[in-house]
N, C-alpha and C positions, 0 to 999 in steps of 0.2 A: 745710616752713614751720612756724615756731613757732606754737603755739596762741595766744600773746598777740598775734602779728601778725594772725592770722585774726580775733580778737576786735576789734582796732582797725579792720581793713578792713570787717568786718560793721557795726560801729558807724557808720563813715563813710558806708556805703551804706544806713544805716537798716534793717538786717536784725536781727531778733532770733533768735539761734541758741542752742540749748541745748548742753550739754556733749557730748552724743552726736553732734550735727551737726558741731560743731567738730572732734571726733575723726575723723569720716568725711572731712571736707574736708582735714584734715591728712594723712591716709593717701593721699588722691587726689593731693595736691601732691607727696608723696614719690615716688609711682609716676611721675608726670609728670616730676619732676626726674631720675629714673633713666633714663627714656626719652630725655630731651633730652641727657643726658650721653653717650649713644651717638653723637650727631652730632659731638661733640668728638673722638672716636676716628677719624673718617673722614679719610683722607689726601686732601686736595684740592690738593696742590702742583702736579700736572701736569694739572689740569682747566682747560680753556679757559673763560673767562668768557662768559656768554651775556647778550644783550640781549633776545632773543626766544626762547621755548622750542622753536620749530619750525624745521626746516631749510627747509621749503617757503616760497616767496615768498607774500606776501599780496596778489598783484595781482588776485585775484578780488574784492576789495573795490571797491565803486563809488566814484566821485568824488562829493563832496558838491556838490549843486546847489541853489541857493535856488529854491523854488517855493511857490506858494500862501501867500504871506506875508499875515498879517492886519495891519491897521493897529492902532495902540494903542487907538484909539477902539472899533474892532470887538471887540478882545480884552477890553475892559473894560466893554462895554455891558450885560452880564448880571450883573455883580458887584453885590452888595447895597450895598457901601460902598467908595468909592474916594477916596483922598486923594493929591494930587500925582502922579497917574498910577500909583498902587500899590493893589492890592486889600488891604483891611483885613479881617482875620479876628479872631474872638474869641480872647482870651488862653487858652492851653491849659496853661500851666505855672503852678504855684502859686508 
């Protein structure tokens, strides 16, 4: 990755990086790029597509059953502030 691109990304993410850090990140991206290029060399033409990574059935999973349901009033009764059936919390993002 170009050093200028790293500077732009760092600026967009509000990071202050010195030249040494930018150089290190650039080297790491180059290593990663070489590793990912390896996957392009793998022949997957005769590989069967998978939806689920395991051969075994997942019948051991239980069926979802509704139980112990709280009413909205019970769920909200300990909330400090509620508006229109929703818990109101302090703003956490600047």
